[in-house]
C-alpha positions in Angstrom: -31.1 67.0 -115.8 -29.1 64.8 -118.1 -25.7 66.2 -119.0 -24.8 64.4 -122.2 -21.4 66.1 -122.4 -20.2 64.4 -119.2 -22.8 61.6 -119.2 -24.1 62.5 -115.8 -27.7 62.4 -114.5 -28.1 65.1 -111.9 -30.9 65.0 -109.4 -31.9 68.4 -107.9 -34.4 69.3 -105.1 -36.4 66.1 -104.5 -38.2 65.2 -101.3 -41.4 63.5 -100.3 -44.5 65.5 -99.4 -45.3 65.1 -95.7 -49.0 64.7 -96.6 -48.5 61.5 -98.6 -48.6 58.6 -96.1 -49.2 56.1 -98.9 -45.6 56.5 -100.1 -44.0 56.8 -96.6 -40.7 55.0 -96.6 -40.9 54.1 -100.3 -40.5 57.4 -102.2 -36.7 57.5 -102.1 -36.3 53.9 -103.3 -38.7 54.5 -106.1 -37.0 57.7 -107.1 -33.5 56.2 -107.1 -34.6 53.1 -109.0 -36.3 55.3 -111.6 -33.2 57.5 -111.9 -30.9 54.4 -112.2 -33.1 52.9 -114.9 -33.3 56.2 -116.8 -29.5 56.7 -116.6 -28.8 53.2 -117.9 -31.2 53.6 -120.8 -29.4 56.8 -121.8 -25.9 55.2 -121.3 -25.1 57.6 -118.5 -21.9 56.9 -116.4 -22.8 58.7 -113.2 -25.8 59.8 -111.1 -25.4 62.8 -108.8 -27.6 63.9 -105.9 -27.0 67.6 -105.8 -27.1 69.8 -102.7 -28.3 67.4 -100.0 -30.4 69.4 -97.5 -29.0 68.0 -94.3 -26.3 65.7 -92.8 -29.1 63.2 -92.1 -30.1 63.1 -95.8 -26.4 62.7 -96.7 -26.1 59.7 -94.5 -29.3 58.3 -96.0 -28.0 58.7 -99.5 -24.7 57.1 -98.5 -26.6 54.1 -97.1 -28.0 53.7 -100.7 -24.5 53.4 -102.1 -23.8 57.1 -103.0 -20.4 58.7 -102.2 -20.2 62.2 -100.8 -18.1 64.8 -102.6 -16.7 67.7 -100.7 -15.7 71.3 -101.4 -12.7 73.1 -100.0 -14.6 74.0 -96.8 -15.3 70.3 -96.2 -19.0 70.7 -97.0 -20.9 68.0 -99.1 -21.7 69.5 -102.4 -23.2 66.4 -104.0 -23.2 62.6 -103.8 -22.2 60.4 -106.7 -22.8 56.8 -107.9 -20.8 55.4 -110.8 -22.7 53.0 -113.0 -21.1 49.9 -114.4 
């Protein structure tokens, strides 16, 4: 979802199908590269990964350069990357 009012590209509910061995280990990089390219083409300032499904996924997204954002109960609500 591209939110033009705030210039944010929000990614919701993505994960690789376990049956697809062809893309094993490549899907996330392809998705994040595509999101980055789309965001830059639309002059977006931030990319969000919304509602990470587990702490392991949060750590994986952080390893790709995203920063965790927390709610008042110290739970990760989304991760962000600011584009330059």
